Every structure is written in C-alpha cells, then in structure tokens.
LOKOL-287158 format. One line per field, with one value per residue: residue number from 1; residue in one letter; chain; x, y, z of N, C-alpha, C in turn. Coordinates in pm, whole numbers. Layout:
N
num = NUM;...
residuo = A;...
cadena = A;...
n_u = X;...
n_v = Y;...
n_w = Z;...
ca_u = X;...
ca_v = Y;...
ca_w = Z;...
c_u = X;...
c_v = Y;...
c_w = Z;...
***
This chain:
357
num = 1;2;3;4;5;6;7;8;9;10;11;12;13;14;15;16;17;18;19;20;21;22;23;24;25;26;27;28;29;30;31;32;33;34;35;36;37;38;39;40;41;42;43;44;45;46;47;48;49;50;51;52;53;54;55;56;57;58;59;60;61;62;63;64;65;66;67;68;69;70;71;72;73;74;75;76;77;78;79;80;81;82;83;84;85;86;87;88;89;90;91;92;93;94;95;96;97;98;99;100;101;102;103;104;105;106;107;108;109;110;111;112;113;114;115;116;117;118;119;120;121;122;123;124;125;126;127;128;129;130;131;132;133;134;135;136;137;138;139;140;141;142;143;144;145;146;147;148;149;150;151;152;153;154;155;156;157;158;159;160;161;162;163;164;165;166;167;168;169;170;171;172;173;174;175;176;177;178;179;180;181;182;183;184;185;186;187;188;189;190;191;192;193;194;195;196;197;198;199;200;201;202;203;204;205;206;207;208;209;210;211;212;213;214;215;216;217;218;219;220;221;222;223;224;225;226;227;228;229;230;231;232;233;234;235;236;237;238;239;240;241;242;243;244;245;246;247;248;249;250;251;252;253;254;255;256;257;258;259;260;261;262;263;264;265;266;267;268;269;270;271;272;273;274;275;276;277;278;279;280;281;282;283;284;285;286;287;288;289;290;291;292;293;294;295;296;297;298;299;300;301;302;303;304;305;306;307;308;309;310;311;312;313;314;315;316;317;318;319;320;321;322;323;324;325;326;327;328;329;330;331;332;333;334;335;336;337;338;339;340;341;342;343;344;345;346;347;348;349;350;351;352;353;354;355;356;357
residuo = M;G;R;A;S;T;A;A;A;G;C;V;A;V;A;L;V;A;T;A;P;A;A;R;P;R;A;Q;E;A;E;P;A;P;T;F;E;R;D;V;S;W;P;K;P;L;P;D;N;W;R;L;G;I;V;W;A;V;A;V;D;S;R;D;H;V;W;V;L;H;A;A;D;R;Y;L;E;E;I;A;D;A;G;K;L;P;A;P;P;V;V;E;F;D;P;E;G;N;L;V;Q;A;W;G;G;R;D;Q;G;R;P;W;V;Y;S;M;E;P;H;P;S;V;G;E;H;G;L;H;V;D;H;R;D;N;V;W;V;T;G;G;G;H;L;A;L;K;F;T;R;A;G;E;F;L;L;Q;I;G;R;L;N;R;T;A;G;S;N;H;T;Q;Y;L;G;N;P;S;G;V;D;V;D;P;E;T;N;E;V;Y;I;A;D;G;Y;L;N;K;R;V;I;V;F;D;G;D;T;G;E;Y;V;R;H;W;G;R;Y;G;A;P;P;D;D;A;F;E;A;G;E;R;F;P;R;F;G;H;A;A;Q;L;S;A;D;G;L;V;Y;V;S;D;R;E;H;G;S;I;H;V;H;R;R;D;G;S;F;V;T;E;V;E;V;P;V;K;V;N;S;V;A;F;S;A;D;P;G;Q;R;Y;L;Y;A;G;G;M;R;T;G;A;N;G;R;Y;D;L;E;V;D;G;R;I;V;I;L;R;R;S;D;L;Q;V;L;G;S;F;E;S;A;G;Q;H;F;F;D;V;D;S;R;G;N;I;Y;T;C;G;R;F;M;P;E;K;F;V;P;V;V;P;P;P;R
cadena = A;A;A;A;A;A;A;A;A;A;A;A;A;A;A;A;A;A;A;A;A;A;A;A;A;A;A;A;A;A;A;A;A;A;A;A;A;A;A;A;A;A;A;A;A;A;A;A;A;A;A;A;A;A;A;A;A;A;A;A;A;A;A;A;A;A;A;A;A;A;A;A;A;A;A;A;A;A;A;A;A;A;A;A;A;A;A;A;A;A;A;A;A;A;A;A;A;A;A;A;A;A;A;A;A;A;A;A;A;A;A;A;A;A;A;A;A;A;A;A;A;A;A;A;A;A;A;A;A;A;A;A;A;A;A;A;A;A;A;A;A;A;A;A;A;A;A;A;A;A;A;A;A;A;A;A;A;A;A;A;A;A;A;A;A;A;A;A;A;A;A;A;A;A;A;A;A;A;A;A;A;A;A;A;A;A;A;A;A;A;A;A;A;A;A;A;A;A;A;A;A;A;A;A;A;A;A;A;A;A;A;A;A;A;A;A;A;A;A;A;A;A;A;A;A;A;A;A;A;A;A;A;A;A;A;A;A;A;A;A;A;A;A;A;A;A;A;A;A;A;A;A;A;A;A;A;A;A;A;A;A;A;A;A;A;A;A;A;A;A;A;A;A;A;A;A;A;A;A;A;A;A;A;A;A;A;A;A;A;A;A;A;A;A;A;A;A;A;A;A;A;A;A;A;A;A;A;A;A;A;A;A;A;A;A;A;A;A;A;A;A;A;A;A;A;A;A;A;A;A;A;A;A;A;A;A;A;A;A;A;A;A;A;A;A;A;A;A;A;A;A;A;A;A;A;A;A
n_u = -8953;-9009;-9175;-9327;-9621;-9676;-9802;-9657;-9315;-9108;-9309;-9484;-9532;-9781;-10120;-10160;-10317;-10336;-10302;-10297;-10265;-10410;-10681;-10586;-10608;-10819;-10662;-10546;-10580;-10339;-10023;-9753;-9425;-9194;-8877;-8522;-8177;-7831;-7600;-7293;-7088;-7090;-7004;-6729;-6381;-6217;-6006;-5672;-5568;-5749;-5971;-6288;-6439;-6679;-6988;-7246;-7462;-7650;-7744;-7942;-7914;-8065;-7965;-7929;-7689;-7493;-7455;-7242;-7197;-6949;-6768;-6450;-6312;-6302;-6165;-5912;-5662;-5690;-5729;-5483;-5312;-5377;-5245;-5371;-5542;-5772;-6067;-6211;-6508;-6754;-6863;-6901;-7055;-7098;-7379;-7272;-7094;-6849;-6604;-6672;-6619;-6487;-6525;-6518;-6511;-6310;-6104;-6109;-6170;-6439;-6759;-6823;-6941;-6895;-6767;-6883;-6915;-7239;-7256;-7029;-7001;-7147;-7076;-7012;-7321;-7599;-7730;-7851;-7963;-8102;-8385;-8269;-8022;-7852;-7641;-7699;-7581;-7586;-7522;-7295;-7215;-7432;-7539;-7682;-7595;-7561;-7456;-7321;-7314;-7045;-6927;-6924;-6986;-7310;-7518;-7580;-7754;-7840;-7605;-7263;-7183;-7383;-7683;-8026;-8255;-8577;-8765;-8646;-8600;-8387;-8144;-8008;-8003;-7776;-7863;-8007;-8126;-8224;-8438;-8573;-8847;-8961;-9168;-9213;-8962;-8883;-8691;-8678;-8584;-8478;-8453;-8337;-8154;-8042;-8265;-8629;-8789;-8929;-8811;-8862;-8730;-8681;-8545;-8364;-8305;-8275;-8456;-8663;-8955;-9153;-9217;-9253;-9345;-9381;-9675;-9759;-9775;-9656;-9306;-9160;-8898;-8852;-8739;-8860;-8946;-8687;-8593;-8370;-8176;-8188;-8484;-8743;-8724;-8539;-8523;-8683;-8886;-9015;-9291;-9402;-9661;-9678;-9674;-9521;-9285;-9181;-8916;-8916;-8697;-8642;-8884;-8942;-9104;-9293;-9403;-9664;-9715;-9881;-9769;-9789;-9741;-9947;-10080;-10120;-10112;-9959;-9721;-9600;-9290;-9085;-8822;-8574;-8628;-8438;-8457;-8649;-8737;-8868;-9049;-8980;-9187;-9444;-9659;-9541;-9573;-9463;-9318;-9004;-8837;-8562;-8363;-8262;-8288;-8334;-8111;-8108;-7971;-8015;-7851;-7701;-7618;-7455;-7419;-7624;-7858;-7941;-8194;-8398;-8719;-9019;-9305;-9648;-9754;-10009;-10165;-9983;-9905;-9691;-9496;-9270;-8911;-8553;-8208;-7969;-7677;-7640;-7842;-7891;-7912;-8062;-8135;-8329;-8301;-8403;-8464;-8549;-8356;-8207;-7998;-7774;-7597;-7398;-7101;-6830;-6837;-7074;-7375;-7550;-7875;-8061;-8377;-8541;-8792;-8963;-9080;-9382;-9371
n_v = 10532;10750;11051;11061;10980;10719;10495;10283;10176;10413;10563;10879;11111;11218;11207;11293;11417;11596;11677;11865;12216;12444;12681;13016;13316;13598;13862;14156;14518;14695;14798;15018;14881;14830;14991;14955;15035;14974;14962;15054;15082;14880;14538;14623;14612;14292;14192;14064;13967;13811;13653;13596;13306;13200;13332;13165;13177;13389;13499;13645;13723;13742;13978;14139;14080;13972;13676;13476;13226;13078;12933;12834;12654;12628;12851;12875;12903;13150;13313;13282;13387;13651;13715;13655;13484;13211;13280;13130;12924;13011;13324;13607;13923;14243;14481;14715;14627;14533;14277;14010;13742;13428;13092;12727;12465;12208;11964;12078;11959;11905;11792;11840;11976;11831;11837;11603;11325;11239;11508;11712;11986;12079;12186;12360;12514;12591;12812;12899;13096;13028;13089;13081;13166;12970;12822;12688;12468;12347;12108;11946;11592;11504;11616;11797;12040;12159;12433;12625;12986;13039;12839;12587;12244;12097;11925;11668;11595;11338;11125;11111;11084;10899;10806;10746;10782;10951;10878;10786;10801;10889;10936;11192;11379;11545;11805;12130;12378;12522;12576;12689;12640;12868;12831;12556;12447;12279;12160;12241;12095;12149;11910;11870;11820;11556;11422;11465;11647;11799;11768;11710;11755;11711;11991;11980;11710;11579;11392;11222;11362;11420;11413;11542;11562;11722;11919;11819;11546;11200;11181;11124;10970;10951;11089;11375;11455;11623;11726;11872;11959;12149;11977;11940;12057;12362;12539;12574;12766;12935;13144;13402;13342;13072;12939;12741;12810;12684;12668;12590;12540;12420;12430;12698;12818;12892;12703;12687;12565;12418;12368;12093;11987;11988;12103;12437;12653;12765;12967;13094;13245;13505;13406;13149;13028;13043;13083;13234;13535;13742;14049;14295;14387;14323;14169;14065;14162;14158;13926;13820;13694;13521;13465;13336;13471;13308;13332;13427;13227;13013;13001;13135;13465;13601;13869;14009;13862;13782;13830;13989;13931;14097;14022;14059;13922;13835;13772;13679;13835;13964;14247;14393;14413;14382;14406;14167;13998;13818;13610;13365;13228;13444;13724;13926;14209;14352;14613;14614;14600;14431;14156;14010;13759;13856;13843;13771;13881;13961;14157;14461;14590;14877;15001;15236;15342;15250;14927;14863;14908
n_w = 9984;10139;10223;9998;9813;9636;9387;9296;9281;9119;9005;8959;9230;9280;9170;8852;8569;8365;8028;7831;7749;7982;7957;7898;8096;8001;7829;7993;7986;7790;7923;8007;8006;8279;8266;8219;8286;8232;8501;8472;8650;8830;8895;9120;9016;9032;9301;9379;9143;9004;8767;8619;8464;8225;8321;8472;8648;8865;9186;9448;9792;10128;10224;10015;9897;9623;9454;9257;9014;8831;8552;8474;8321;8036;7967;8066;7937;7809;8032;8160;7963;7986;8213;8449;8723;8764;8940;9237;9193;9315;9395;9599;9615;9770;9807;9697;9513;9593;9634;9850;9933;9808;9702;9672;9415;9258;9432;9683;9917;9948;9820;9467;9150;8825;8491;8266;8039;7899;7836;7827;7840;8050;8351;8632;8689;8780;9037;9358;9631;9934;10161;10407;10361;10270;10023;9710;9460;9131;8865;8633;8650;8782;9020;9300;9526;9860;10055;10331;10374;10407;10267;10376;10351;10333;10229;9992;9700;9484;9310;9238;8902;8852;8701;8612;8457;8408;8602;8826;9175;9327;9187;8977;8661;8538;8663;8611;8714;9036;9316;9630;9842;10068;10250;10289;10291;10089;9817;9482;9189;8866;8646;8375;8166;8105;8195;8202;8374;8675;9000;9345;9669;10026;10184;10394;10466;10224;10141;9911;9757;9545;9187;8848;8496;8171;8154;8395;8385;8417;8357;8034;7877;7607;7298;7123;6781;6622;6858;7095;7364;7676;7787;7953;8258;8214;8427;8746;8928;9214;9281;9514;9583;9563;9313;9059;8824;8531;8314;7988;7777;7530;7395;7397;7598;7900;8167;8402;8722;9007;9349;9392;9149;8967;8662;8545;8345;8034;7857;7553;7479;7332;7322;7366;7654;7947;8228;8497;8680;8946;8993;9252;9414;9663;9556;9332;9060;8802;8577;8487;8210;8096;7808;7482;7157;6845;6578;6225;6094;6253;6469;6776;6883;7137;7190;7069;7072;7324;7567;7817;7888;7966;8143;8235;8527;8603;8378;8200;7987;7740;7784;7719;7655;7708;7607;7711;7753;7952;8032;8156;8433;8653;8879;9116;9329;9652;9593;9338;9138;8865;8830;8614;8419;8246;8043;8127;8370;8626;8564;8636;8628;8652;8762;8554;8478;8734;8857;9054;9415
ca_u = -9006;-9021;-9304;-9398;-9729;-9674;-9869;-9555;-9182;-9081;-9422;-9487;-9582;-9919;-10199;-10169;-10367;-10344;-10220;-10304;-10263;-10534;-10712;-10524;-10705;-10829;-10558;-10588;-10540;-10195;-9960;-9610;-9337;-9083;-8756;-8399;-8051;-7720;-7507;-7162;-6992;-7107;-6934;-6594;-6285;-6176;-5868;-5593;-5532;-5846;-6064;-6392;-6468;-6814;-7080;-7365;-7576;-7644;-7852;-7939;-7952;-8154;-7899;-7903;-7558;-7508;-7371;-7213;-7135;-6885;-6687;-6330;-6241;-6280;-6097;-5789;-5552;-5717;-5705;-5338;-5251;-5401;-5171;-5465;-5571;-5917;-6125;-6297;-6632;-6861;-6812;-7001;-7037;-7195;-7462;-7192;-7010;-6720;-6587;-6679;-6546;-6500;-6491;-6570;-6425;-6255;-5985;-6122;-6211;-6585;-6817;-6839;-6995;-6789;-6802;-6872;-6994;-7240;-7266;-6910;-7007;-7221;-7001;-7086;-7433;-7707;-7700;-7963;-7944;-8236;-8437;-8178;-7894;-7769;-7607;-7719;-7511;-7619;-7445;-7250;-7190;-7563;-7546;-7727;-7515;-7601;-7346;-7343;-7257;-6899;-6879;-6924;-7074;-7423;-7605;-7568;-7865;-7786;-7478;-7168;-7170;-7489;-7813;-8108;-8379;-8663;-8853;-8568;-8628;-8265;-8041;-8041;-7947;-7717;-7964;-7967;-8169;-8269;-8504;-8620;-8971;-8941;-9277;-9202;-8821;-8863;-8604;-8727;-8470;-8508;-8367;-8381;-8054;-8059;-8401;-8735;-8878;-8901;-8811;-8867;-8674;-8673;-8424;-8272;-8265;-8256;-8554;-8746;-9094;-9238;-9165;-9348;-9295;-9459;-9818;-9786;-9784;-9530;-9210;-9128;-8763;-8841;-8715;-8953;-8881;-8612;-8565;-8232;-8182;-8266;-8618;-8833;-8710;-8409;-8533;-8811;-8874;-9140;-9337;-9440;-9792;-9670;-9676;-9391;-9266;-9083;-8865;-8904;-8615;-8651;-9009;-8959;-9226;-9293;-9515;-9698;-9769;-9893;-9661;-9802;-9711;-10062;-10057;-10210;-10115;-9828;-9714;-9484;-9218;-9005;-8685;-8555;-8620;-8353;-8502;-8732;-8724;-8990;-9029;-8957;-9305;-9500;-9742;-9461;-9658;-9398;-9236;-8895;-8793;-8435;-8333;-8195;-8357;-8260;-8077;-8158;-7902;-8043;-7751;-7716;-7513;-7481;-7416;-7746;-7975;-7983;-8299;-8484;-8855;-9101;-9444;-9738;-9770;-10149;-10218;-9868;-9896;-9559;-9505;-9150;-8788;-8430;-8094;-7871;-7608;-7635;-7980;-7895;-7983;-8048;-8215;-8373;-8284;-8520;-8490;-8594;-8245;-8192;-7858;-7762;-7466;-7296;-7019;-6727;-6866;-7218;-7419;-7660;-7967;-8134;-8504;-8556;-8935;-8957;-9198;-9441;-9306
ca_v = 10647;10863;11116;11058;10883;10663;10367;10181;10236;10476;10644;11012;11107;11266;11167;11407;11366;11702;11648;11975;12343;12503;12809;13131;13422;13703;13964;14284;14630;14714;14892;15031;14794;14896;14996;14940;15069;14906;15036;15004;15092;14763;14543;14678;14513;14189;14201;13940;13921;13711;13675;13495;13243;13236;13339;13087;13200;13497;13490;13749;13671;13824;14106;14197;14042;13908;13557;13444;13098;13084;12818;12883;12543;12649;12980;12878;12956;13292;13379;13281;13479;13786;13731;13643;13353;13190;13291;13016;12932;13082;13457;13691;14068;14319;14563;14818;14563;14491;14134;13970;13616;13333;12956;12619;12406;12074;11949;12167;11882;11901;11750;11946;11934;11803;11816;11462;11278;11275;11653;11766;12131;12110;12173;12453;12551;12663;12864;12960;13123;13007;13181;13075;13207;12859;12834;12564;12462;12231;12099;11819;11486;11462;11653;11924;12051;12266;12484;12748;13105;13033;12730;12458;12148;12056;11820;11627;11522;11269;11054;11148;10999;10798;10854;10629;10817;11054;10833;10741;10894;10927;10985;11305;11371;11677;11907;12263;12486;12483;12679;12635;12698;12909;12785;12413;12409;12179;12206;12207;12082;12132;11799;11875;11795;11416;11383;11556;11657;11871;11674;11783;11686;11786;12073;11949;11570;11524;11288;11240;11398;11399;11467;11543;11603;11825;11925;11748;11402;11129;11214;11023;10999;10942;11215;11420;11484;11748;11776;11872;11962;12072;11950;11992;12193;12421;12603;12563;12875;12957;13278;13417;13282;12927;12881;12696;12850;12593;12717;12483;12608;12356;12469;12842;12845;12883;12627;12723;12452;12431;12299;11947;11949;12000;12202;12553;12713;12789;13081;13101;13372;13523;13362;13015;13078;12968;13095;13352;13603;13813;14185;14299;14427;14209;14084;14018;14195;14128;13807;13843;13569;13540;13362;13372;13465;13235;13413;13383;13104;12911;13006;13246;13563;13650;14014;14072;13776;13764;13923;13973;13962;14140;13980;14084;13786;13798;13712;13637;13920;14021;14393;14453;14336;14456;14320;14128;13875;13729;13574;13222;13235;13582;13746;14062;14241;14410;14745;14596;14589;14299;14115;13906;13694;13920;13743;13725;13947;13988;14290;14517;14676;14959;15051;15377;15352;15134;14849;14904;14859
ca_w = 9915;10229;10233;9871;9806;9502;9375;9275;9268;8990;8959;9015;9366;9287;9055;8762;8443;8264;7910;7735;7818;8028;7894;7962;8125;7901;7848;8047;7903;7777;8016;7976;8082;8346;8184;8296;8223;8297;8586;8428;8760;8917;9022;9116;8966;9127;9350;9383;9010;8963;8657;8608;8336;8182;8434;8441;8737;8963;9284;9550;9923;10210;10252;9883;9843;9493;9442;9117;8983;8698;8513;8407;8256;7893;7948;8144;7856;7790;8161;8182;7868;8037;8337;8559;8780;8772;9073;9275;9115;9384;9428;9664;9613;9849;9718;9629;9413;9648;9658;9990;9946;9698;9746;9590;9314;9278;9517;9798;10033;9955;9692;9369;9021;8729;8351;8233;7926;7758;7817;7894;7855;8171;8475;8717;8603;8846;9171;9429;9773;9987;10263;10521;10303;10224;9881;9636;9332;9049;8742;8579;8747;8832;9161;9357;9648;9951;10137;10406;10310;10413;10184;10447;10286;10415;10176;9852;9639;9368;9329;9134;8784;8847;8655;8581;8390;8465;8708;8941;9285;9399;9096;8891;8527;8512;8693;8566;8802;9170;9396;9757;9889;10207;10337;10316;10283;9985;9710;9349;9098;8724;8607;8238;8062;8066;8228;8155;8489;8798;9111;9471;9784;10150;10177;10504;10468;10091;10118;9792;9784;9428;9062;8737;8366;8102;8184;8518;8361;8440;8250;7933;7830;7462;7229;7020;6653;6618;6992;7142;7509;7772;7741;8055;8213;8245;8557;8816;9026;9285;9315;9654;9605;9557;9180;9011;8685;8472;8186;7888;7677;7400;7329;7405;7674;8046;8219;8539;8798;9152;9419;9381;9013;8878;8557;8544;8212;7976;7767;7467;7489;7211;7343;7423;7791;8039;8367;8524;8809;8978;9041;9397;9489;9737;9470;9218;8945;8675;8560;8393;8149;8026;7709;7357;7030;6744;6463;6094;6056;6351;6576;6869;6903;7272;7197;7016;7081;7462;7606;7932;7847;8080;8132;8347;8579;8621;8255;8119;7868;7717;7783;7664;7675;7688;7575;7813;7717;8068;8062;8187;8560;8698;8999;9145;9471;9718;9533;9200;9044;8805;8816;8514;8415;8164;7976;8220;8498;8637;8527;8715;8556;8749;8706;8515;8513;8822;8890;9182;9534
c_u = -9027;-9162;-9384;-9507;-9739;-9745;-9770;-9423;-9164;-9196;-9413;-9561;-9725;-9991;-10225;-10209;-10373;-10251;-10221;-10308;-10402;-10556;-10647;-10629;-10704;-10729;-10619;-10543;-10389;-10146;-9814;-9528;-9237;-8959;-8633;-8281;-7938;-7637;-7367;-7056;-6996;-7080;-6798;-6495;-6243;-6033;-5794;-5565;-5626;-5922;-6166;-6389;-6607;-6909;-7211;-7485;-7545;-7764;-7832;-7985;-8036;-8096;-7873;-7758;-7582;-7405;-7361;-7152;-7078;-6804;-6570;-6263;-6207;-6200;-5965;-5673;-5568;-5689;-5555;-5267;-5269;-5327;-5258;-5473;-5723;-5964;-6196;-6436;-6749;-6805;-6926;-6960;-7137;-7275;-7386;-7099;-6873;-6718;-6590;-6596;-6566;-6455;-6545;-6469;-6377;-6133;-5988;-6170;-6362;-6638;-6830;-6898;-6882;-6846;-6778;-6951;-7130;-7257;-7148;-6911;-7079;-7132;-7074;-7200;-7538;-7671;-7829;-7921;-8081;-8269;-8354;-8036;-7797;-7753;-7617;-7651;-7555;-7528;-7407;-7212;-7315;-7584;-7616;-7666;-7559;-7483;-7396;-7286;-7106;-6841;-6869;-7027;-7183;-7496;-7574;-7694;-7816;-7654;-7388;-7160;-7270;-7619;-7893;-8245;-8471;-8758;-8777;-8580;-8504;-8160;-8096;-7975;-7891;-7818;-7915;-8001;-8221;-8334;-8558;-8743;-8954;-9051;-9260;-9059;-8799;-8781;-8655;-8609;-8521;-8408;-8388;-8275;-8060;-8200;-8500;-8834;-8837;-8910;-8791;-8815;-8692;-8539;-8325;-8217;-8229;-8353;-8642;-8890;-9184;-9164;-9274;-9279;-9387;-9608;-9856;-9796;-9653;-9432;-9182;-8994;-8747;-8820;-8829;-8875;-8813;-8570;-8416;-8236;-8153;-8413;-8720;-8772;-8571;-8407;-8672;-8804;-9010;-9167;-9378;-9575;-9795;-9689;-9534;-9383;-9150;-9044;-8839;-8828;-8632;-8774;-9036;-9082;-9199;-9418;-9538;-9766;-9799;-9782;-9668;-9773;-9826;-10043;-10162;-10223;-9973;-9836;-9588;-9421;-9123;-8857;-8688;-8526;-8538;-8406;-8588;-8691;-8848;-8958;-9037;-9078;-9369;-9584;-9669;-9540;-9596;-9316;-9131;-8846;-8666;-8408;-8269;-8294;-8271;-8236;-8127;-8094;-7923;-7947;-7774;-7594;-7540;-7491;-7548;-7871;-8022;-8083;-8353;-8622;-8938;-9246;-9522;-9779;-9917;-10209;-10109;-9861;-9755;-9573;-9383;-9030;-8669;-8315;-8012;-7807;-7616;-7771;-7994;-7972;-7957;-8142;-8242;-8352;-8407;-8555;-8537;-8484;-8236;-8043;-7852;-7618;-7360;-7223;-6918;-6731;-7018;-7249;-7538;-7743;-8059;-8265;-8497;-8701;-8961;-9088;-9258;-9367;-9411
c_v = 10768;10917;11111;10952;10832;10530;10254;10252;10290;10558;10782;11010;11153;11223;11288;11358;11473;11671;11759;12106;12386;12637;12923;13237;13527;13814;14093;14395;14644;14815;14905;14938;14878;14890;14999;14992;15007;15004;14983;15015;14971;14637;14610;14571;14415;14214;14069;13881;13813;13754;13562;13429;13286;13228;13270;13124;13314;13483;13596;13691;13771;13961;14186;14180;13958;13797;13517;13304;13106;12957;12867;12778;12571;12776;12989;12938;13106;13370;13389;13380;13625;13813;13723;13500;13335;13201;13161;13033;13003;13213;13540;13837;14131;14410;14670;14759;14524;14339;14107;13844;13534;13196;12855;12567;12268;12079;12047;12093;11877;11848;11870;11888;11924;11794;11670;11432;11230;11424;11720;11916;12172;12081;12252;12512;12639;12702;12923;12982;13120;13105;13180;13116;13091;12869;12697;12574;12335;12227;11958;11720;11442;11497;11786;11931;12174;12302;12598;12865;13099;12918;12597;12366;12099;11934;11794;11554;11467;11203;11081;11040;10883;10865;10736;10667;10903;11007;10771;10846;10938;10988;11099;11286;11505;11789;12046;12372;12434;12602;12612;12712;12739;12862;12639;12363;12291;12240;12150;12208;12062;12031;11775;11857;11651;11367;11489;11581;11769;11769;11751;11695;11772;11861;12049;11808;11514;11413;11322;11269;11367;11446;11463;11588;11708;11807;11845;11597;11333;11156;11095;11060;10989;11080;11246;11450;11620;11802;11769;11866;12104;12069;12005;11958;12242;12491;12579;12660;12911;13104;13281;13354;13133;12864;12848;12726;12768;12644;12599;12541;12550;12402;12619;12882;12837;12808;12669;12603;12496;12351;12148;11896;11963;12121;12312;12610;12721;12910;13067;13240;13383;13496;13215;13035;12984;12968;13218;13413;13689;13954;14189;14342;14305;14115;14027;14037;14149;14000;13840;13707;13596;13428;13419;13368;13388;13324;13352;13251;12992;12909;13129;13338;13630;13801;14077;13990;13750;13870;13887;14020;13992;14102;14029;13946;13743;13731;13669;13710;13977;14172;14459;14364;14430;14358;14291;13998;13773;13686;13426;13199;13372;13605;13895;14089;14313;14548;14735;14594;14445;14272;13995;13858;13773;13815;13686;13804;13962;14132;14332;14610;14745;15007;15199;15418;15231;15059;14899;14841;14813
c_w = 10005;10231;10105;9873;9663;9502;9357;9258;9127;8937;9019;9147;9379;9161;8967;8624;8334;8148;7807;7811;7862;7959;7970;7990;8015;7931;7904;7951;7901;7880;7978;8064;8162;8257;8274;8215;8302;8379;8558;8537;8854;8837;9008;9070;9075;9174;9329;9246;8957;8838;8658;8470;8292;8301;8395;8527;8833;9055;9391;9682;10001;10242;10124;9840;9718;9481;9297;9111;8842;8676;8430;8319;8111;7864;8023;8066;7836;7918;8188;8089;7912;8168;8461;8610;8786;8917;9109;9215;9182;9438;9487;9658;9709;9756;9642;9523;9461;9664;9808;10014;9820;9747;9645;9490;9351;9370;9634;9922;10052;9822;9597;9242;8920;8588;8315;8107;7978;7733;7886;7911;7982;8292;8582;8635;8673;8989;9230;9574;9838;10100;10390;10481;10285;10072;9816;9500;9259;8927;8706;8688;8817;8978;9183;9496;9728;10042;10225;10328;10305;10331;10255;10384;10381;10361;10030;9812;9506;9403;9210;9027;8782;8800;8607;8524;8474;8573;8826;9052;9362;9308;9009;8755;8482;8537;8658;8667;8934;9237;9522;9801;10035;10302;10378;10330;10189;9872;9578;9253;8957;8669;8458;8132;8015;8091;8179;8268;8582;8910;9240;9583;9908;10153;10288;10495;10332;10058;9998;9831;9665;9303;8956;8610;8304;8129;8309;8504;8401;8327;8161;7873;7679;7402;7133;6892;6657;6752;7023;7294;7554;7732;7840;8190;8253;8381;8614;8934;9082;9308;9462;9683;9573;9422;9136;8862;8628;8335;8093;7769;7538;7322;7340;7485;7824;8086;8364;8604;8941;9218;9402;9240;8917;8786;8562;8404;8158;7886;7682;7480;7370;7229;7381;7572;7880;8182;8379;8657;8826;9026;9193;9478;9555;9651;9350;9087;8813;8685;8454;8341;8069;7928;7585;7242;6930;6623;6333;6051;6157;6468;6662;6862;7037;7278;7154;7041;7224;7504;7744;7889;7972;8053;8254;8401;8585;8497;8158;7985;7857;7703;7719;7688;7665;7669;7700;7768;7829;8115;8100;8317;8619;8815;9018;9294;9525;9664;9388;9097;8994;8785;8721;8505;8340;8082;8073;8351;8506;8599;8612;8628;8657;8687;8673;8537;8600;8830;9021;9299;9635
***
C-alpha cells in the first residue's frame, strides 16, 4: 500500500465519515462578473495540411503555451474528404497561436490511451501540464500517462485494459481528468467513468496514496436510480490554497474537498459540469465551471448549450456565464485569458472587464 494508511486492503486511505453536504457560507453582496470576448484570430491555421478531430482538453503551461488534446478517430473520413491529414493528438501552441510541435498517438513506440469497451467513445480524453511542464494524458484503456514536453514517456499509472472497481489501489477505470499538486507532487485522478472516485498517486513513482468517493466516503460502485456516467467525478482540480474541486457531472454539481479527501461543501451549477479552472489573480477570486445545459428534449446542442459559468470562489455564488462549445477541459493563462476546446480547434476568450490581478 506504500504511503497510504489503510485499515485493510481495498479501504480508503483516510478515515472519512462525512455523508451530507456541509453548510455553505452566507452569500456576499452581488458583484458584476468579469466578461470575456472571443479572439477569433487565435490560433493561427495549422501547417502541414493537418486538421484536428474533436478537441477534448486544453491546458496552459508555465510559459503560457497552450496544449491541446484531440481525438480524430471518429472524423478520419471527414478529414480525408477535406484533403487533410489528422494531426498527432497532442498539439502545442505558443501564446501568439503558432504551432510549436505535435506528438503522441498509437504506434509511436510509447504507451497510449485506447478506445475500448464498454465505453468505446472514451479514447484521448484529459490533459494537464504540471508545475514542471510535464504533460499528463488520461483516457480509454484505463491509463494515466506522463510525458516530457517533447513527448518522452516517463510514467504509466494503471494497466492497459485492466480495471477492478472503485476500491482497487492500482487499476483505474477509464480515468477522465488529472491534476498535479505543485506542493506535494501528488497526482489527483478523477476516476469517474467506470469508477466513482478521486484517486491520488505519487507523481514521480506512481505509488498509491489515497482515494475517496462522494462526500469523502468510501466509493460505492452501485448505480443510483436513473444514473448514467460519469458519476464521481469527471475532473478533480486543485486551487492554489489546496482545495480540491471535483466536478460531479451526473449531478450537476461541484464538490469541494481538502487534500486528504475530507468533504467541505458542494454547489449546484446550471450546467452538467465537466471541469473547472481558476482566475489568474493570486487569490483565485473566481472559479470557472464548464459544462452543458440540458435542452428541452433532454439532449445537448453544442452550439447553444455549452457554457462557462463564473462563480465567486469564496462563497460559490454564481455571478454570470458565457457561451462556449468547448467546455470539456479548459484552462486560464497568466493574463487571465481563458482557453477552451472549441469544436475542432481551441478557442481563446480575452477579458473585457478583467478579473483582479
């Protein structure tokens, strides 16, 4: 079990008993939300006759370079009909929108994520660039993978095509999101497609540390009535002050935990939230939540239902929102620009009424 302190094999690593939401702080006075407009000049067109498939994740590194993870498998015919070639799945842009490099994919001599049953739509899925500018990729095949900026393979967490439920300490279940704590170098994986948990490993060795489910309790793999997936959670992301924000897409809510998994509070948001990001000011005053509104017929329309919701982080009060089809995994640079997935290219949103710096 490594550094984890468990009472028995398969148990959570910390004693957590919270089973109901904690009381939320009293709402502060209303304030205008920061507003954004899209910079349609960013990024610049791809060279080399390349085209992206659907963009699933965008992440920003320490140099404000923007990294994109896309999946072309379902669009190969469309790309070919346009006389294009699918770009490698990991693409790096500089702040001006110029292509820097691209790498990754199958048959490249390195481990990769694969679309597999029972969720064949989950291939390339999540992306994060950590405090050392290492690139993490999650997705199908039950893997979380760590690479250098140049695409050199460093670490694999999980085993290809092996899964064993929400209390297994080594196998994953089609992990969706990933984030790394710069203070501890621990990697937080949202293991929420087949499993129902957040699981934490050492970011260098891959050694298991701890895991938890909803409200910090041991995860339970039983389905709730009417439940689909992902369950708990789709993303797990850390603020600068060490809180873990877990996107519970199935329930349209964000759960806040401490690093040890203990539950703090939750908030419902007006979207099926996929992930969050934080404003660029030192205190991270604003929390941005990306997700989809459900249409009248119960289905989604990416063109009109995708939203970035703006919350005040101190009391989780919703202040406003704006449309973005690319609300899956998104990020913010040091200037406060928000980068989202778009449809087949990333998008940049520039502050008009900027957040504090």
